[in-house]
C-alpha positions as CSV (number, residue, x, y, z in Angstrom):
1,M,0.0,0.0,0.0
2,T,2.8,2.4,0.9
3,S,4.5,1.9,-2.5
4,R,1.3,2.5,-4.4
5,W,0.8,5.8,-2.6
6,A,4.4,6.7,-3.4
7,Q,3.9,5.9,-7.1
8,L,0.7,8.0,-7.1
9,L,2.6,11.0,-5.5
10,E,5.3,10.7,-8.1
11,R,2.8,10.7,-11.0
12,V,0.8,13.7,-10.0
13,P,-0.1,16.2,-11.3
14,L,-1.9,14.2,-14.0
15,G,-2.7,15.4,-17.5
16,R,0.4,17.6,-17.9
17,D,0.5,16.6,-21.6
18,R,-3.3,16.7,-22.0
19,P,-4.4,20.1,-20.6
20,L,-8.0,20.0,-22.0
21,L,-8.6,16.8,-20.0
22,A,-7.1,18.4,-16.9
23,Y,-9.3,21.5,-17.1
24,G,-12.3,19.4,-18.0
25,C,-11.9,17.2,-14.9
26,T,-11.4,20.4,-12.8
27,L,-14.7,21.7,-14.0
28,L,-16.3,18.4,-13.1
29,I,-14.8,18.6,-9.6
30,C,-16.1,22.1,-9.1
31,G,-19.5,21.0,-10.3
32,I,-19.6,18.2,-7.8
33,A,-18.6,20.6,-5.0
34,F,-21.4,22.9,-6.0
35,V,-24.0,20.1,-6.0
36,V,-22.7,18.9,-2.6
37,R,-22.9,22.5,-1.2
38,L,-26.5,22.8,-2.5
39,L,-27.5,19.5,-0.9
40,A,-25.9,20.5,2.4
41,A,-27.5,24.0,2.5
42,P,-30.5,22.9,4.6
43,V,-28.3,21.5,7.4
44,L,-25.5,24.1,7.3
45,P,-25.8,27.3,9.4
46,S,-25.4,30.6,7.6
47,G,-22.0,31.9,7.2
48,F,-20.2,28.9,5.6
49,P,-20.4,29.7,1.8
50,F,-17.0,28.2,1.0
51,V,-17.2,25.0,3.1
52,C,-17.4,22.6,0.2
53,F,-15.2,24.5,-2.2
54,F,-11.9,24.4,-0.3
55,P,-11.6,20.6,-0.9
56,A,-12.4,21.1,-4.6
57,V,-9.5,23.6,-4.9
58,I,-7.1,21.3,-3.1
59,L,-8.1,18.2,-5.0
60,S,-7.9,20.0,-8.4
61,T,-4.4,21.3,-7.6
62,F,-3.2,17.9,-6.3
63,L,-4.5,16.0,-9.3
64,F,-3.9,18.4,-12.1
65,G,-1.4,21.1,-11.0
66,P,-1.4,24.8,-9.9
67,R,-3.1,26.2,-13.1
68,P,-6.2,24.1,-13.0
69,G,-6.2,24.6,-9.2
70,T,-6.1,28.4,-9.7
71,M,-9.0,28.0,-12.2
72,A,-10.9,26.0,-9.6
73,A,-10.2,28.6,-6.9
74,M,-11.6,31.4,-9.0
75,L,-14.6,29.5,-10.3
76,C,-15.5,28.2,-6.8
77,G,-15.1,31.7,-5.3
78,L,-17.4,33.2,-7.9
79,V,-20.0,30.5,-7.4
80,A,-19.9,30.8,-3.6
81,W,-20.1,34.6,-3.8
82,Y,-23.0,34.5,-6.3
83,C,-25.1,31.6,-4.8
84,F,-24.3,31.4,-1.1
85,I,-23.4,34.9,0.2
86,P,-26.4,37.2,0.7
87,P,-27.9,38.9,-1.1
88,F,-28.1,35.6,-3.1
89,F,-27.7,35.5,-6.9
90,A,-26.1,38.9,-7.0
91,L,-22.5,40.0,-7.0
92,K,-22.8,42.7,-4.4
93,M,-19.8,44.1,-2.6
94,S,-19.6,45.2,1.0
95,G,-17.0,45.3,3.8
96,G,-18.1,41.9,5.1
97,I,-18.2,40.3,1.7
98,M,-14.8,41.8,0.8
99,F,-13.3,40.3,4.0
100,A,-14.9,36.9,3.4
101,L,-13.6,36.8,-0.2
102,G,-10.1,38.0,0.9
103,F,-10.0,35.3,3.6
104,Y,-11.0,32.7,1.0
105,A,-8.3,34.0,-1.4
106,V,-5.6,33.8,1.2
107,V,-6.6,30.2,2.2
108,V,-6.8,28.9,-1.4
109,I,-3.5,30.6,-2.4
110,I,-1.7,29.0,0.5
111,D,-3.3,25.6,-0.4
112,I,-2.2,25.9,-4.0
113,L,1.3,26.9,-3.1
114,L,1.7,24.2,-0.5
115,V,0.4,21.4,-2.8
116,D,2.6,22.7,-5.7
117,W,5.7,22.9,-3.4
118,M,5.0,19.3,-2.2
119,Q,4.7,18.0,-5.7
120,R,7.9,19.8,-6.9
121,T,9.8,18.4,-3.9
122,T,8.4,14.9,-4.6
123,R,9.5,15.1,-8.3
124,R,13.0,16.2,-7.3
125,L,13.3,13.4,-4.8
126,A,12.1,10.9,-7.5
127,E,14.7,12.3,-9.9
128,E,17.4,12.1,-7.2
129,R,16.5,8.5,-6.4
130,G,16.6,7.6,-10.1
131,R,20.1,9.1,-10.4
132,S,21.2,7.4,-7.3
133,E,19.9,4.0,-8.6
134,R,21.7,4.5,-11.9
135,L,24.9,5.4,-10.0
136,A,24.5,2.4,-7.8
137,E,24.0,0.1,-10.8
138,R,27.0,1.6,-12.5
139,G,29.1,1.3,-9.3
140,E,28.0,-2.4,-8.9
141,L,28.9,-3.0,-12.5
142,L,32.3,-1.5,-12.1
143,F,32.8,-3.4,-8.8
144,R,32.0,-6.7,-10.6
145,E,34.3,-5.9,-13.4
146,L,37.1,-5.0,-11.0
147,Q,36.6,-8.3,-9.1
148,H,36.6,-10.1,-12.4
149,R,39.8,-8.5,-13.5
150,V,41.5,-9.1,-10.2
151,S,40.5,-12.7,-10.3
152,N,41.8,-13.1,-13.9
153,N,45.1,-11.3,-13.0
154,L,45.6,-13.7,-10.1
155,Q,45.0,-16.7,-12.3
156,V,47.4,-15.3,-14.9
157,I,50.1,-14.8,-12.3
158,G,49.5,-18.4,-11.1
159,G,49.8,-19.6,-14.7
160,L,53.1,-17.6,-15.2
161,L,54.5,-19.2,-12.0
162,A,53.5,-22.6,-13.3
163,L,55.3,-21.9,-16.6
164,Q,58.4,-20.6,-14.8
165,M,58.5,-23.9,-12.8
166,R,59.1,-25.9,-16.0
167,G,62.6,-24.3,-16.3
168,V,63.6,-24.8,-12.7
169,T,65.6,-28.0,-11.9
170,D,66.0,-27.5,-8.1
171,Q,63.3,-29.7,-6.4
172,A,62.8,-27.3,-3.5
173,A,62.4,-24.3,-5.8
174,R,59.9,-26.3,-7.9
175,L,57.8,-27.2,-4.9
176,A,57.8,-23.5,-3.7
177,L,56.7,-22.3,-7.1
178,D,54.1,-25.0,-7.3
179,D,52.7,-24.0,-3.9
180,A,52.6,-20.3,-4.9
181,A,50.9,-21.1,-8.2
182,R,48.4,-23.3,-6.5
183,R,47.5,-20.7,-3.9
184,L,47.2,-17.9,-6.4
185,A,45.0,-20.1,-8.6
186,L,42.8,-20.9,-5.6
187,I,42.5,-17.2,-4.7
188,G,41.6,-16.4,-8.3
189,R,38.9,-19.1,-8.4
190,I,37.2,-18.0,-5.2
191,H,37.8,-14.3,-5.3
192,R,34.7,-13.5,-7.4
193,Q,32.3,-14.9,-4.9
194,L,34.0,-13.5,-1.8
195,Y,32.9,-9.9,-1.8
196,S,29.6,-8.1,-2.2
197,P,29.4,-4.5,-3.4
198,H,27.0,-3.9,-0.5
199,G,29.4,-5.3,2.2
200,E,27.0,-8.2,2.9
201,Q,28.2,-11.2,5.0
202,L,28.9,-14.5,3.3
203,H,26.9,-17.6,4.2
204,L,29.6,-19.8,5.6
205,A,28.1,-23.2,4.9
206,A,27.6,-22.5,1.2
207,F,31.0,-20.9,0.9
208,L,32.8,-23.8,2.5
209,T,30.8,-26.3,0.4
210,E,31.8,-24.6,-2.8
211,L,35.4,-24.1,-1.7
212,G,35.8,-27.8,-0.8
213,G,34.3,-28.8,-4.1
214,D,36.9,-26.7,-6.0
215,L,39.7,-28.3,-4.0
216,I,38.5,-31.8,-4.6
217,D,38.1,-31.2,-8.3
218,A,41.6,-29.6,-8.5
219,S,43.1,-32.7,-6.7
220,G,41.6,-35.1,-9.1
221,K,40.5,-37.4,-6.3
222,T,36.8,-37.4,-7.0
223,G,36.3,-40.5,-4.9
224,V,36.9,-38.5,-1.7
225,D,33.6,-37.9,0.2
226,Y,33.6,-34.2,1.2
227,R,30.9,-32.9,3.6
228,V,30.2,-29.7,5.4
229,E,28.1,-29.6,8.6
230,A,27.4,-26.0,9.6
231,P,24.4,-24.0,10.8
232,E,22.7,-22.1,7.9
233,D,22.6,-18.8,9.8
234,I,26.4,-18.4,10.3
235,G,27.9,-15.5,8.4
236,L,31.4,-14.3,7.8
237,A,32.6,-10.8,7.2
238,P,34.0,-10.3,3.7
239,E,37.4,-9.0,5.0
240,A,37.9,-12.3,6.8
241,A,37.0,-14.5,3.8
242,V,40.3,-14.7,1.9
243,P,42.5,-15.5,4.9
244,M,39.9,-18.0,6.2
245,A,39.6,-19.6,2.7
246,L,43.4,-20.0,2.5
247,I,43.5,-21.6,6.0
248,I,40.7,-24.1,5.2
249,A,42.2,-24.7,1.8
250,E,45.6,-25.6,3.4
251,A,43.9,-28.0,5.8
252,V,41.9,-29.7,3.1
253,T,44.9,-29.9,0.8
254,N,47.0,-31.4,3.6
255,A,44.3,-34.0,4.2
256,I,44.2,-34.9,0.5
257,E,48.0,-34.9,-0.1
258,H,49.2,-36.5,3.2
259,G,46.3,-38.1,5.0
260,L,44.8,-39.7,1.9
261,A,48.0,-39.8,-0.1
262,D,47.8,-43.5,-0.9
263,R,44.0,-43.7,-1.3
264,D,41.6,-42.7,-3.9
265,K,38.7,-42.7,-1.5
266,G,38.3,-41.3,2.0
267,E,36.3,-38.8,3.9
268,I,36.9,-35.2,4.7
269,L,34.5,-33.5,7.0
270,I,34.2,-29.8,7.9
271,E,32.3,-29.0,11.0
272,V,31.4,-25.5,12.2
273,W,30.6,-24.8,15.8
274,Q,29.6,-21.6,17.3
275,R,30.5,-21.2,21.0
276,K,28.6,-19.4,23.7
277,D,31.1,-16.5,23.7
278,G,30.5,-15.9,19.9
279,S,33.7,-17.5,18.8
280,L,33.6,-19.9,15.9
281,D,35.4,-23.3,15.6
282,I,35.9,-24.7,12.1
283,D,37.2,-28.3,12.2
284,V,38.6,-30.0,9.1
285,S,39.0,-33.8,9.8
286,D,39.9,-36.8,7.7
287,D,40.0,-40.6,8.1
288,G,43.5,-40.9,6.5
289,A,46.9,-42.0,7.8
290,G,47.0,-39.5,10.6
291,L,49.9,-37.3,11.9
292,P,53.4,-38.7,11.9
293,P,54.8,-39.7,15.3
294,G,56.2,-36.8,17.3
295,F,54.6,-34.2,15.1
296,D,54.8,-30.7,16.6
297,L,53.0,-27.9,14.7
298,A,55.3,-25.3,16.3
299,M,58.3,-27.0,14.9
300,T,57.0,-27.8,11.5
301,D,58.9,-26.6,8.4
302,S,55.8,-26.7,6.2
303,L,55.3,-23.3,4.6
304,G,51.6,-24.0,4.2
305,L,51.1,-24.7,7.9
306,R,53.1,-21.8,8.9
307,L,51.1,-19.6,6.6
308,A,47.9,-21.0,8.1
309,Q,49.1,-20.1,11.6
310,M,50.1,-16.6,10.5
311,L,46.7,-16.0,8.8
312,A,44.9,-17.3,11.9
313,R,46.8,-14.7,14.1
314,Q,45.9,-12.0,11.5
315,L,42.2,-12.9,12.2
316,R,42.9,-12.8,15.9
317,G,42.3,-16.5,16.1
318,S,44.3,-19.7,16.3
319,F,45.1,-22.8,14.2
320,I,46.0,-26.2,15.7
321,L,46.4,-29.7,14.4
322,S,45.6,-32.8,16.5
323,G,45.8,-36.5,15.8
324,G,44.0,-39.7,17.0
325,Q,41.5,-41.8,15.1
326,R,41.0,-38.8,12.8
327,T,43.4,-35.9,12.1
328,V,41.7,-32.6,13.0
329,A,42.8,-29.1,11.9
330,R,40.9,-26.6,14.0
331,L,40.6,-22.9,13.1
332,R,39.1,-20.8,15.9
333,L,37.8,-17.3,15.0
334,P,36.7,-14.9,17.7
335,G,33.5,-12.9,17.8
336,V,31.8,-14.2,14.7
337,Q,28.1,-13.3,14.6
338,S,25.2,-15.0,12.9
339,S,24.0,-13.3,9.7
340,S,20.5,-11.9,9.6
């Protein structure tokens, strides 16, 4: 209902391109006001000659603009003077009549000016809203294009590193270039869906599901069963998305390359828990070979695991690895709130 009233207010005055129709409808409104005043004459006390004509002036101005409203004001004033101000059916002038007509003129002029000012303001607001919507659409288009170009550039850099790796004979250097190319390619693949031009939160469950699917496809181990168990209402701020995605990607990649290294099938499970203090635990577990004896995350020389720890600290969280029947990589993020 509110939007319908808003649309009506933006469309008035009507008949701007059809003036004859506007003036004809104004005459009709004045005629209706005259008939209503005649019918109400027996029950109205004397001294109210304009009582039914003020609404006619306001309605004419509102529907058709200030010029038809002015015509309605003049016509209604003459009819009221001629028919409802004694001596009836005569245009006599006296001090009292002059005062009544002057009062009527002041009231209808104020009415016409106020209605016209309101409609001009409404039109300006509608024009401003239209310009704002066009600017917002253009900004969103530019934002999407920027995201697309950033993603493409990251993938191009990853491809260049992969090409450079072909000419490197040192095994350690090849592994470092391969890791860098893989991470850049990953960021490029997920970058387009990370950010919204409106700063909206990401739905974590859907994001993790899509991220894991990309990683499984990239590994070629399509027999690995990948599942995400997370509440649907958990959200993640866009600025935390890239570092969190890199941490989860490192945990899933480790599970594929080490835990399930000798198997084409297995299970990787991501579970999301929200604690009472608002912090969030994201567990990545697998049913693979487990951690090697004496493994100490603090002493590891794995660049990926060190990067995961560094990114977790950047998010004011923590990253730990634990063994047992299942190897579990846990990322804890503080103060994450549910999305609305």
